[in-house]
C-alpha positions in Angstrom: 21.8 -32.7 -12.1 21.0 -35.6 -9.7 22.7 -33.8 -6.8 20.4 -30.8 -7.3 17.3 -32.8 -8.0 17.4 -35.4 -5.2 17.1 -34.7 -1.5 18.4 -37.6 0.6 19.1 -36.0 4.0 22.8 -36.5 3.6 24.6 -33.6 1.8 21.2 -31.9 1.5 18.4 -32.2 4.1 14.8 -31.8 3.4 14.2 -29.8 6.5 16.7 -27.1 5.3 15.0 -26.9 1.9 11.5 -26.6 3.5 12.6 -23.9 5.9 14.1 -22.0 2.9 10.9 -22.3 0.9 8.7 -21.4 3.9 10.4 -18.0 4.0 9.4 -17.4 0.3 5.9 -18.7 0.4 2.4 -17.5 1.1 0.9 -21.0 1.6 2.3 -24.5 2.2 0.0 -27.5 1.4 1.1 -30.8 2.7 -0.2 -34.3 2.1 1.3 -37.0 4.4 0.5 -40.4 5.8 0.4 -39.4 9.4 1.4 -36.1 11.1 3.6 -36.2 14.1 4.1 -32.6 15.3 7.9 -33.2 15.6 7.9 -31.9 12.1 6.3 -28.6 13.2 9.1 -28.2 15.7 11.7 -28.6 13.0 10.0 -25.9 10.9 9.0 -23.7 13.8 11.5 -20.9 13.4 10.7 -20.5 9.7 7.0 -20.5 10.4 7.4 -17.9 13.1 9.6 -15.8 10.9 7.0 -15.8 8.1 4.0 -14.4 9.9 1.7 -14.6 6.9 2.2 -18.1 5.7 -0.7 -20.5 5.9 -0.3 -24.2 6.4 -2.9 -26.7 5.2 -2.2 -30.3 6.2 -4.0 -33.3 4.8 -3.5 -36.5 6.7 -4.0 -39.9 4.9 -3.6 -42.5 7.7 -4.1 -43.2 11.4 -1.4 -44.1 13.9 -0.9 -46.3 16.9 1.8 -47.1 19.4 3.6 -50.3 18.5 6.4 -51.6 20.7 7.1 -48.2 22.1 7.1 -46.4 18.7 4.4 -44.5 16.8 3.6 -46.2 13.5 1.0 -45.4 10.8 -1.5 -48.0 9.6 -4.5 -48.4 7.4 -7.7 -48.7 9.4 -10.5 -50.9 8.2 -13.5 -48.7 7.5 -17.2 -49.7 7.4 -18.9 -49.0 4.1 -21.4 -46.5 5.6 -18.9 -44.6 7.6 -19.6 -40.9 7.9 -17.6 -37.7 8.6 -18.2 -37.9 12.3 -16.9 -41.5 12.4 -13.7 -40.5 10.6 -13.3 -37.5 12.9 -13.7 -39.7 16.0 -11.3 -42.3 14.6 -8.7 -39.6 14.0 -9.2 -38.2 17.5 -8.8 -41.7 19.0 -5.6 -42.3 17.0 -4.3 -38.9 18.1 -5.2 -39.6 21.7 -3.4 -43.0 21.7 -0.4 -41.6 19.9 0.0 -38.7 22.4 -0.2 -41.1 25.3 2.6 -43.3 23.9 5.8 -43.7 25.8 7.5 -42.8 22.6 6.3 -39.2 23.3 8.0 -39.1 26.7 10.9 -37.0 25.7 12.1 -33.5 26.6 11.4 -32.2 23.1 7.8 -33.4 23.2 6.8 -30.5 25.5 8.5 -27.9 23.2 6.9 -29.3 20.0 3.5 -29.5 21.6 3.6 -25.8 22.4 4.4 -24.9 18.8 1.6 -27.1 17.5 -1.0 -25.6 19.8 0.1 -22.0 19.0 -0.4 -22.5 15.3 -3.8 -24.1 15.9 -5.0 -21.2 18.1 -3.7 -18.6 15.6 -5.6 -20.2 12.8 -2.5 -20.7 10.7 -2.7 -24.5 10.7 -5.7 -26.3 9.1 -6.0 -30.1 9.5 -8.1 -32.4 7.4 -8.4 -36.2 7.1 -8.8 -38.0 3.8 -11.8 -40.2 3.5 -9.8 -43.0 1.9 -6.4 -44.2 3.2 -3.6 -42.3 1.4 0.1 -42.9 1.9 1.4 -40.2 -0.4 3.9 -37.5 0.6 3.7 -34.1 -1.1 4.9 -30.6 -0.1 3.4 -27.9 -2.3 4.6 -24.3 -2.0 2.8 -21.2 -3.4 5.4 -18.6 -3.7 4.8 -15.0 -2.6 4.2 -12.4 -5.4 7.5 -10.6 -4.6 9.4 -13.8 -5.2 7.4 -15.3 -8.0 9.2 -13.7 -11.0 10.8 -17.0 -12.0 8.0 -19.3 -10.8 4.8 -19.2 -8.9 4.9 -22.6 -7.4 7.3 -25.5 -6.5 6.7 -28.9 -5.0 8.5 -31.8 -3.5 7.5 -35.4 -3.4 9.1 -38.6 -2.1 9.4 -40.7 1.0 9.5 -38.2 3.9 6.6 -37.8 6.3 6.3 -34.5 8.2 8.4 -35.8 11.1 11.7 -34.8 12.5 13.4 -38.1 11.3 11.8 -37.7 7.9 13.0 -34.1 7.5 16.5 -34.5 8.9 17.4 -37.6 10.8 17.1 -40.6 8.5 17.9 -41.5 4.9 15.1 -40.6 2.5 14.7 -40.0 -1.2 12.7 -36.9 -2.2 12.7 -34.9 -5.4 12.0 -31.2 -6.0 10.1 -30.8 -9.3 9.9 -27.0 -9.3 6.9 -26.0 -11.5 7.0 -29.2 -13.5 3.6 -30.9 -12.9 2.9 -28.3 -10.3 -0.6 -27.4 -11.6 -1.6 -31.1 -11.7 -0.2 -31.6 -8.2 -2.2 -28.6 -6.9 -5.3 -29.9 -8.6 -4.8 -33.3 -7.0 -4.4 -31.8 -3.6 -7.4 -29.6 -3.9 -9.6 -32.5 -5.1 -8.5 -34.5 -2.0 -9.0 -31.5 0.2 -12.5 -30.8 -1.1 -13.5 -34.4 -0.5 -11.7 -34.7 2.9 -13.2 -34.6 6.4 -12.8 -31.3 8.2 -10.9 -31.4 11.5 -9.7 -27.9 12.6 -12.4 -26.2 10.4 -14.9 -27.3 13.0 -14.5 -25.4 16.3 -15.6 -28.4 18.4 -13.1 -30.7 16.8 -10.3 -28.1 16.9 -11.0 -27.6 20.6 -11.0 -31.4 21.2 -7.6 -31.7 19.6 -6.2 -29.0 21.8 -7.9 -30.5 24.9 -6.4 -34.0 24.1 -2.9 -32.5 23.9 -3.2 -30.4 27.0 -5.3 -32.7 29.2 -4.9 -36.3 28.0 -1.3 -36.4 26.8 1.9 -36.3 28.8 1.4 -32.6 29.1 -1.6 -33.1 31.4 -1.0 -32.0 35.0 -2.5 -34.2 37.6 -4.9 -32.8 40.1 -4.0 -33.1 43.8 -6.5 -35.9 44.2 -5.2 -37.7 41.1 -1.6 -37.4 42.5 -2.8 -38.8 45.9 -4.7 -41.6 44.2 -1.7 -42.6 42.1 0.6 -42.6 45.2 -2.0 -44.7 47.1 -2.3 -47.1 44.2 1.4 -47.6 43.9 1.7 -48.1 47.7 -1.0 -50.7 47.8 0.5 -52.5 44.8 3.8 -52.5 46.5 2.3 -53.9 49.6 0.6 -56.6 47.7 4.0 -57.4 46.1 5.6 -57.6 49.5 2.8 -59.8 50.8 3.3 -62.1 47.8 7.0 -62.0 48.2 6.7 -63.1 51.9 4.4 -66.0 50.9 6.7 -67.1 48.1 9.8 -67.0 50.4 7.9 -69.0 53.0 6.8 -71.8 50.7 10.3 -71.9 49.1 12.0 -72.4 52.5 9.3 -74.9 53.6 10.1 -76.9 50.4 13.8 -76.8 51.1 14.8 -74.2 48.5 16.9 -71.0 48.9 14.6 -68.0 48.2 16.5 -66.4 45.3 15.4 -62.9 44.5 15.4 -63.5 40.7 13.1 -66.4 41.1 10.7 -64.5 43.4 10.5 -61.6 41.0 10.0 -64.0 38.1 7.0 -65.5 39.9 5.5 -62.0 40.6 6.0 -60.9 37.0 4.6 -64.1 35.6 1.4 -63.7 37.7 0.9 -60.2 36.3 1.5 -61.5 32.7 -1.0 -64.3 33.2 -3.6 -61.7 34.2 -2.9 -59.7 31.1 -2.3 -62.3 28.5 -3.5 -65.7 29.9 -0.1 -67.1 29.3 3.6 -66.5 29.9 6.9 -67.9 28.7 9.6 -68.4 31.4 12.7 -68.5 29.3 15.6 -68.0 31.8 18.8 -69.6 30.6 19.5 -73.1 31.7 20.4 -73.6 35.4 18.4 -70.7 36.9 15.6 -72.8 38.3 12.6 -72.6 35.9 11.0 -75.7 37.3 11.0 -74.1 40.8 9.5 -70.9 39.3 6.8 -72.9 37.5 5.9 -74.8 40.6 5.6 -71.5 42.6 3.4 -70.0 39.9 1.1 -73.0 40.3 1.1 -72.6 44.0 0.4 -68.9 44.0 -2.4 -69.2 41.3 -4.4 -71.6 43.5 -5.8 -73.4 40.5 -5.7 -77.1 39.6 -3.4 -77.8 36.8 -1.4 -80.4 34.7 2.3 -80.5 33.9 3.4 -81.8 30.5 7.0 -82.8 30.7 9.6 -85.0 28.8 9.4 -88.7 29.8 12.6 -88.5 31.8 11.4 -85.5 33.9 8.0 -86.9 34.9 9.3 -88.5 38.0 8.7 -91.7 40.0 5.7 -93.1 41.8 7.2 -92.2 45.2 7.0 -88.5 44.2 10.7 -87.9 45.0 12.1 -87.1 41.6 11.1 -85.0 38.5 7.9 -83.1 38.4 6.1 -85.5 40.7 8.7 -84.5 43.3 8.2 -80.7 42.6 4.4 -81.0 42.9 4.8 -82.9 46.2 7.3 -80.4 47.6 5.1 -77.4 46.8 1.9 -79.0 48.0 0.3 -79.1 44.6 -1.5 -82.3 45.5 -4.4 -82.0 43.1 -2.0 -81.4 40.1 -1.0 -84.2 37.7 1.9 -84.8 35.5 1.8 -86.4 32.0 4.6 -87.3 29.5 4.9 -85.3 26.3 5.6 -88.6 24.7 1.9 -89.5 24.8 0.0 -86.3 24.2 -3.1 -88.1 22.9 -3.7 -89.8 26.3 -2.8 -86.6 28.1 -5.6 -84.8 26.2 -8.1 -87.6 26.8 -7.2 -87.4 30.6 -7.8 -83.7 30.7 -11.0 -83.9 28.7 -12.3 -86.7 31.0 -11.6 -84.7 34.2 -12.6 -81.2 33.1 -11.7 -79.2 36.2 -8.1 -78.4 35.1 -7.5 -74.6 34.8 -3.7 -74.4 34.3 -1.1 -76.0 32.1 2.6 -76.0 32.6 4.7 -77.2 29.7 8.3 -78.1 30.6 10.9 -78.0 27.8 8.2 -76.3 25.7 10.5 -75.9 22.7 9.7 -79.5 21.9 6.4 -78.2 20.5 7.9 -75.7 18.1 6.5 -77.5 15.0 2.9 -76.6 14.5 2.3 -79.3 11.9 2.6 -82.3 14.2 -0.1 -84.3 15.9 1.5 -83.7 19.3 1.3 -79.9 18.8 -2.4 -80.3 17.8 -3.1 -82.3 21.0 -1.3 -79.8 23.2 -3.1 -76.9 21.5 -6.4 -78.6 22.3 -5.3 -79.3 25.9 -4.4 -75.6 26.5 -7.6 -74.2 25.1 -9.4 -72.1 27.7 -6.7 -72.5 30.3 -3.8 -70.4 31.7 -0.6 -71.5 30.1 2.9 -71.4 31.6 5.7 -72.4 29.1 9.1 -73.3 30.4 12.0 -73.3 28.0 15.6 -72.0 28.0 15.6 -72.2 24.2 12.4 -70.8 22.8 14.3 -69.9 19.6 15.7 -73.1 18.1 16.0 -72.6 14.3 13.4 -70.1 13.1 11.1 -67.2 14.3 8.2 -69.6 13.8 9.4 -71.4 17.0 8.2 -68.4 19.0 4.9 -68.2 17.0 4.1 -71.8 17.8 4.5 -71.1 21.5 2.5 -67.9 21.5 -0.4 -69.6 19.7 -0.9 -71.9 22.7 -2.4 -69.1 24.8 -3.3 -66.1 22.6 -5.3 -65.4 19.4 -3.3 -65.0 16.3 -5.5 -62.5 14.4 -6.5 -60.2 17.3 -3.6 -59.5 19.7 -2.1 -56.4 21.2 1.4 -57.7 20.6 1.5 -56.4 17.0 0.1 -53.2 15.6 -2.5 -54.6 13.3 -3.4 -57.5 15.6 -2.2 -60.0 13.0 0.4 -62.1 14.8 0.4 -64.8 12.1 1.1 -62.3 9.4 3.9 -60.7 11.4 5.7 -64.0 12.0 5.3 -65.0 8.4 7.1 -61.9 7.4 9.8 -62.4 10.0 10.2 -66.0 8.9 10.6 -65.2 5.3 13.3 -62.6 6.0 15.1 -64.8 8.4 15.1 -67.7 5.9 16.5 -65.5 3.1 19.3 -64.1 5.4 20.2 -67.5 6.6 20.2 -69.0 3.1 22.7 -66.3 1.9 24.9 -66.4 5.0 25.3 -70.2 5.0 27.0 -70.2 1.6 29.8 -68.1 3.1 30.3 -65.7 0.2 30.5 -68.3 -2.5 29.5 -67.0 -6.0 29.8 -70.0 -8.3 26.9 -70.7 -10.6 25.1 -73.3 -8.5 25.3 -71.2 -5.4 24.0 -68.1 -7.2 21.1 -70.1 -8.5 20.1 -70.9 -4.9 20.5 -67.5 -3.5 19.4 -65.3 -6.4 15.8 -65.0 -5.2 16.7 -64.6 -1.5 19.1 -61.8 -2.5 16.4 -60.1 -4.6 13.9 -60.3 -1.8 16.4 -58.8 0.6 16.9 -55.9 -1.9 20.5 -56.8 -2.8 21.5 -56.7 -6.4 23.0 -60.2 -7.3 25.4 -58.6 -9.7 26.8 -56.3 -7.0 26.9 -59.3 -4.6 29.0 -61.3 -7.0 31.5 -58.4 -7.3 32.2 -58.3 -3.5 30.2 -60.9 -1.5 32.2 -60.3 1.7 31.1 -56.7 1.8 27.5 -57.9 2.2 28.1 -60.2 5.2 28.1 -57.4 7.8 25.1 -55.9 6.0 23.2 -59.1 6.4 24.3 -59.5 10.0 22.9 -56.0 10.6 19.7 -57.0 9.0 19.5 -60.1 11.2 20.1 -58.0 14.2 17.4 -55.6 13.3 15.0 -58.5 12.6 15.9 -60.0 16.0 15.0 -56.7 17.6 11.6 -56.7 15.9 10.9 -60.2 17.2 12.1 -59.4 20.7 9.8 -56.4 20.9 6.8 -58.6 20.0 7.6 -61.3 22.5 8.9 -59.1 25.3 5.5 -58.5 27.1 4.9 -62.2 27.6 8.4 -63.5 28.0 10.6 -63.5 31.2 14.2 -64.0 30.2 17.3 -63.5 32.3 20.8 -64.8 31.8 23.8 -64.9 34.2 25.1 -61.6 32.9 21.8 -59.9 33.8 21.9 -61.4 37.3 25.6 -60.4 37.9 25.0 -56.8 36.9 21.7 -56.3 38.7 22.2 -55.2 42.3 19.1 -57.0 43.5 20.2 -60.3 42.0 23.9 -60.1 42.3 24.0 -62.1 45.5 22.0 -64.9 43.9 24.9 -65.7 41.5 27.7 -64.9 43.8 30.5 -67.4 43.2 29.1 -68.8 40.0 31.8 -70.6 38.0 33.2 -69.1 34.8 32.3 -70.9 31.6 35.3 -70.8 29.3 35.3 -70.4 25.5 34.7 -73.7 23.7 37.8 -75.7 22.9 38.0 -77.5 19.5 39.3 -81.0 19.7 40.6 -82.5 16.4 41.2 -86.1 15.4 43.5 -87.1 12.6 42.4 -89.2 9.7 44.7 -91.1 7.3 44.8 -89.9 3.7 42.5 -92.6 2.6 40.1 -92.0 5.5 40.2 -88.2 4.8 39.4 -88.7 1.1 36.5 -90.9 2.1 35.2 -88.4 4.6 35.4 -85.6 2.0 33.5 -87.8 -0.5 30.7 -88.7 1.9 30.1 -85.2 3.0 30.5 -83.3 -0.3 29.7 -85.8 -3.0 27.7 -88.8 -1.8 25.2 -86.8 0.3 26.0 -83.3 -0.8 23.9 -80.9 -2.9 24.4 -82.9 -6.1 24.1 -86.3 -4.5 24.0 -89.5 -6.6 21.7 -90.9 -3.9 18.2 -90.8 -5.6 16.2 -91.7 -2.4 13.8 -93.6 -4.6 12.1 -95.4 -1.7 11.5 -92.2 0.2 9.9 -90.2 -2.6 8.0 -92.5 -5.0 5.9 -89.5 -6.1 8.6 -88.6 -8.6 7.9 -91.8 -10.5 4.1 -91.6 -10.5 2.4 -90.2 -13.6 0.4 -87.0 -13.4 2.4 -85.7 -10.3 4.0 -82.2 -10.7 7.2 -82.1 -8.6 6.9 -78.3 -8.4 3.4 -78.6 -7.0 3.2 -77.9 -3.2 0.9 -80.7 -2.3 1.2 -82.4 1.1 2.2 -85.6 -0.6 5.0 -84.1 -2.6 6.2 -81.8 0.2 6.3 -84.6 2.8 8.2 -87.1 0.6 10.7 -84.4 -0.5 11.3 -83.5 3.1 11.7 -87.2 4.0 14.4 -87.6 1.3 16.3 -84.6 2.7 15.8 -85.8 6.2 17.3 -89.2 5.4 20.3 -87.7 3.6 20.9 -85.3 6.5 20.5 -88.1 9.0 23.2 -90.2 7.4 25.5 -87.2 7.3 24.8 -86.4 11.0 25.5 -90.0 12.0 28.6 -90.1 9.9 29.8 -87.0 11.8 28.7 -88.4 15.1 30.6 -91.7 15.0 31.8 -94.2 12.4 30.1 -96.9 14.4 26.7 -95.1 14.2 27.3 -94.5 10.5 28.0 -98.2 9.9 24.8 -99.2 11.8 22.8 -96.7 9.8 24.1 -98.1 6.6 23.1 -101.6 7.7 19.6 -100.4 8.5 19.3 -98.5 5.2 20.6 -101.5 3.2 18.0 -103.7 4.9 15.2 -101.2 4.3 16.1 -100.9 0.6 16.3 -104.7 0.3 12.8 -105.1 1.8 11.3 -102.5 -0.5 12.9 -104.0 -3.6 11.7 -107.5 -2.6 8.2 -106.3 -1.8 8.0 -104.4 -5.1 9.0 -107.4 -7.1 6.5 -109.6 -5.5 3.5 -107.3 -5.3 4.1 -104.5 -7.9 3.5 -102.0 -5.0 5.4 -99.5 -2.9 4.1 -98.5 0.5 4.6 -95.2 2.3 3.4 -94.7 5.9 2.7 -91.0 6.3 2.3 -91.2 10.1 5.7 -92.8 10.4 7.2 -90.1 8.1 5.8 -87.4 10.3 7.2 -89.0 13.4 10.6 -89.4 11.9 10.8 -85.8 10.8 9.6 -84.5 14.2 12.6 -86.2 16.0 15.5 -83.9 16.9 18.1 -86.6 17.3 19.0 -89.2 20.0 17.6 -92.7 20.4 14.1 -91.7 19.4 15.3 -91.7 15.8 16.8 -95.2 16.3 13.5 -96.5 17.7 11.4 -94.9 15.0 13.6 -96.3 12.2 13.6 -99.8 13.8 9.8 -99.6 14.0 9.7 -98.5 10.3 11.9 -101.4 9.3 9.8 -103.9 11.2 6.7 -102.5 9.6 8.2 -103.1 6.1 9.0 -106.7 7.1 5.4 -107.4 8.4 3.9 -106.0 5.1 0.6 -105.2 6.9 -1.9 -102.5 6.0 -1.6 -99.5 8.2 -3.7 -96.3 8.8 -2.6 -93.4 6.6 -0.6 -95.7 4.4 -0.1 -94.6 0.8 0.1 -97.3 -1.9 1.8 -96.8 -5.2 0.9 -99.3 -8.0 4.0 -99.9 -10.1 1.9 -100.6 -13.1 0.0 -98.1 -15.2 1.4 -94.5 -15.2 4.1 -95.3 -12.6 7.6 -95.4 -14.1 8.5 -98.8 -12.8 11.7 -99.2 -14.8 13.3 -96.0 -13.6 12.1 -96.6 -10.0 13.6 -100.1 -9.9 16.8 -98.9 -11.6 17.4 -96.0 -9.2 16.4 -98.1 -6.2 19.1 -100.6 -7.1 21.6 -97.8 -7.7 20.9 -96.5 -4.2 21.3 -100.0 -2.8 24.7 -100.4 -4.5 25.8 -97.0 -3.3 24.9 -97.9 0.3 26.6 -101.3 0.1 29.8 -99.7 -1.3 29.9 -97.2 1.5 29.5 -100.0 4.0 32.4 -101.9 2.5 34.6 -98.8 2.5 33.9 -98.2 6.2 35.0 -101.8 6.9 38.0 -101.6 4.6 39.3 -98.4 6.1 38.7 -99.7 9.7 36.9 -96.5 10.6 34.6 -98.3 13.1 37.0 -101.0 14.2 40.0 -98.7 14.6 38.2 -95.4 15.3 40.6 -92.4 15.3 37.9 -90.1 16.8 37.3 -92.5 19.7 41.0 -92.7 20.3 41.2 -88.9 20.5 38.3 -88.8 22.9 39.9 -91.5 25.2 43.2 -89.6 25.2 41.6 -86.3 26.1 39.5 -87.8 29.0 42.6 -89.5 30.3 44.5 -86.2 30.4 41.6 -84.5 32.2 41.2 -87.1 34.8 44.9 -87.0 35.5 44.9 -83.2 35.6 47.3 -83.0 32.7 45.1 -81.7 29.8 46.8 -78.5 28.4 43.4 -76.7 27.9 42.0 -77.4 31.4 43.1 -75.5 34.5 42.4 -76.9 38.0 42.3 -74.5 40.9 44.0 -75.6 44.2 41.8 -77.8 46.3 39.3 -78.7 43.5 38.1 -82.3 43.3 38.7 -84.6 40.3 36.9 -83.1 37.3 34.3 -85.5 36.2 33.4 -85.6 32.5 30.2 -85.8 30.6 30.3 -87.0 27.0 27.2 -86.1 25.0 26.0 -87.6 21.7 22.8 -87.4 19.8 22.6 -91.0 18.9 22.2 -94.3 20.9 24.2 -96.0 18.2 27.1 -93.8 19.0 26.7 -94.8 22.7 26.7 -98.4 21.7 29.9 -97.8 19.7 31.7 -95.9 22.5 30.7 -97.7 25.5 32.9 -100.8 25.2 35.8 -98.6 24.1 35.5 -96.3 27.2 34.9 -99.2 29.6 37.9 -101.0 28.1 40.1 -98.1 29.0 38.5 -96.7 32.2 36.8 -99.9 33.6 34.0 -99.3 36.0 34.3 -95.5 36.1 32.0 -95.1 33.1 28.2 -94.6 33.6 26.2 -95.0 30.5 22.7 -93.6 29.8 21.6 -94.8 26.4 18.5 -96.4 25.1 15.1 -96.5 26.9 13.6 -94.6 29.8 15.8 -93.5 32.7 14.8 -95.8 35.5 14.5 -94.6 39.1 17.7 -96.6 40.0 19.6 -95.0 37.2 18.3 -91.5 38.1 19.5 -92.0 41.7 22.9 -93.2 40.5 23.4 -90.3 38.2 22.5 -87.8 40.9 24.6 -89.4 43.6 27.6 -89.3 41.4 27.2 -86.0 39.4 24.7 -83.7 41.3 26.4 -81.4 43.8 23.0 -80.4 45.3 22.6 -84.0 46.7 23.3 -84.0 50.5 27.0 -84.9 51.1 26.1 -88.0 53.0 24.3 -89.4 49.9 27.0 -88.4 47.3 29.1 -91.2 45.8 32.2 -91.3 43.7 31.7 -94.6 41.8 31.8 -92.9 38.3 34.0 -90.3 36.8 32.6 -90.4 33.2 28.9 -90.0 32.1 28.3 -91.2 28.6 24.8 -90.1 27.6 22.4 -89.1 24.8 20.5 -85.8 25.0 17.9 -87.2 27.2 20.3 -86.2 30.0 20.6 -82.6 28.6 17.2 -81.6 30.1 16.3 -81.2 33.7 19.4 -82.6 35.4 21.9 -80.9 37.7 25.3 -82.5 36.9 27.6 -79.9 38.3 30.1 -82.3 40.0 31.3 -82.6 36.4 33.5 -79.7 35.2 33.7 -80.6 31.5 31.1 -81.3 28.8 32.4 -83.0 25.6 30.2 -82.6 22.5 31.2 -85.8 20.7 29.0 -84.6 17.9 27.8 -81.1 17.2 24.0 -80.9 17.0 22.6 -79.0 13.9 20.3 -77.4 16.4 22.6 -75.1 18.4 20.2 -74.9 21.3 21.1 -78.5 22.1 24.6 -77.2 22.9 23.1 -74.7 25.3 21.1 -77.4 27.0 24.1 -79.7 27.3 26.4 -77.2 28.9 23.6 -76.0 31.2 23.9 -79.3 33.1 27.1 -78.2 34.7 26.6 -74.4 34.7 24.0 -74.3 37.5 23.0 -71.8 40.1 23.7 -73.0 43.7 26.8 -74.8 45.0 29.9 -74.1 43.0 32.3 -77.0 42.6 34.8 -75.6 40.0 36.0 -72.1 39.3 36.1 -72.7 35.6 33.9 -74.9 33.4 34.9 -76.3 30.0 33.3 -77.3 26.8 35.0 -79.4 24.2 33.7 -79.8 20.6 35.0 -82.6 18.3 36.0 -82.0 14.7 37.8 -84.1 12.1 40.8 -81.9 11.6 40.5 -78.2 10.8 39.6 -78.8 7.2 37.0 -81.3 8.2 35.2 -78.8 10.4 35.0 -76.4 7.4 33.7 -79.2 5.1 31.0 -80.2 7.5 29.8 -76.5 7.8 28.4 -77.2 11.3 30.3 -74.3 12.8 28.9 -71.8 10.3 25.4 -73.2 10.4 25.3 -73.2 14.2 27.0 -69.8 14.3 24.4 -68.1 12.2 21.6 -69.6 14.2 23.3 -68.8 17.5 23.7 -65.2 16.3 20.0 -65.0 15.9 19.4 -66.6 19.3 21.8 -64.2 21.0 20.2 -61.1 19.3 16.6 -62.2 19.9 16.6 -63.5 23.5 20.1 -63.1 24.8 22.3 -65.9 26.0 25.3 -66.3 28.4 26.4 -69.7 27.0 29.1 -69.6 24.3 
């Protein structure tokens, strides 16, 4: 029965059934959301064969072009809107739809002819409902000679009167014969009676035909229009050539090679600034975004300010960093400020109010809209043209893009999305992304605890949890396909304001191919494993899976005292509850990340955590109070790794020791409704747990006799001798220098004496604090191939650094990047390898990337490969990437 009843466009197509019924009918009444005349083309032969059938079409919605496609939407209508207003709105919708590039297909011209013929013959009547209506109904009145069995049949379901709806895509429709037919006819006639006439009125009918023939793609240009178009294109081309000449001149004058892809990026950015007041330059690392940004500033001829990471600001002599770029490109009235002090940057701009442009380097640092720094930057950008430079605009979530877009465009009225609601669109994208990621990260597990976590995400994604349990692996490709489709949606939204090219694009483009001629080939990442003893392995497993896993015995009492306060609902989404819950998760994650980074960093973190818990316990005993500094919490959770976290934690510990009142400090009184007994009990349990872990690290000699550091030293030694089995050296290549990256300064402190003990003075370390001018010069002289040969040095073969060196530096005299730890944010890996994969002078034919894991099993336990993999998939699909 179901196979006869349902029409899904698989075995049975709706178009076939409609054509069959058209041949038997005297009238077809159709109610649809929006009418695209591709549906008329699909039914054209049947309509032509039945010369007497009449077609009445009732349209419920308007339509617009959205990202190259036609989509229906509900228009907000004024209360006192009359028939003429509705007619005009429909004509406007029709006009916009027929001008869409989605209509620019060969079949468009055939379908348009069918549509116009039916209108002129009076066989097609169009009306518009007064209220929005998304229903779909096809109601056939059968001819008398075929009405012996039934006088009427009707079909309802999901299909619009479009070619995809009738034949191309999966739909669900049901033919109900004469069941409910009278009621359906009455419903249609009631809507028809109350609807707004379109083709019933000659002037509206003529206007519809005129729009199609004169304002759509069918319109033939007059000789004057054709001449004007050619002249316009010629003048625009001349202007582009003039701009190109100016750009080439200033690049050569500044000492830069005029690469075609950079010149085109500048021209495209200038046009985007005119249209949207902002642009995102998102070329992959190593393609010269800073040069492009400087050229945009030069061509715009406006005064501006650059916001850059502290290490990229430059020195007072204007020879390095952004100060150097501004000097080279004659932007003498521009200024540079560090993103490390956004409050003073805003005050500076507000004091001197003639700034008209803002360039933000490494703009992905401002992806969190809930921080003070983002608020200051948003205020600073207001009313100015904004140029955002970032190779990694997508870090962890679609909201990363939204945060950047908000800096230069309205979120409720924008042409980037159909209804103008950019915030709503990205909220939807974010929810779907989070659900897909939540399911994928559990890697097909179906135990009770896992299913409890993914039950709601599965339901929101339209996946039956019961079916998922039966065969979870079958849904992995389905979810990947969903993620790919979501990425396509996001890409279509950001494309008009984003300039993104990778090395593959440049290599395949005939205009850019010469720019990247001779680029080195980045090899697939090589996993480097280090062996643990059985005791060490068990400890590793316990720390990752038990101590700081999902069912952790670590209470985090000092980070979330709200759970002991009376009258606080843990399920309530208050700022206090949310912030402290996030702080607890952050500290657990931080300890795990430091454990994975190095055993020395983990030992130091345990020491700090033990001291912090001791101070809180002592203060609570003496004063009956617990203090929480919300500002410090926000700062800690904004940090994405490296020594900033070390500095912030050290400051937090010092604050606890001082016991001074601070702004935005929350005080919990341990008396009254506060569950003092449970708080103190769980605080002491946490302290005992941390101390026991510290003792085990010492007992197992994980820091003193570090197996991971030993594996690192052995690998570097083999590379420097040209004997590593995974690294090939071409004939005549120099010694392959090595960069060792880590997120944490504590890991730097742990590794530095070990590496210097083995390699002596060949190790250059960039750890805590600001990169000084002297250190900057030393790094470039030893690792930057673009430095003039007479200034190059070979004092160092190994660079040991935190991620402060992963932004803005050319380090291509090194041919190997070693990720001593794997960042949870995969874009960090892209930034790191980008230091050696640079456009310009090639030093090595092949470049290498090593990732460290604690045995094969350990890599699976840590899950960093899967987590990074899912996020990297989203990055690849959304913005493209040529790093592996």
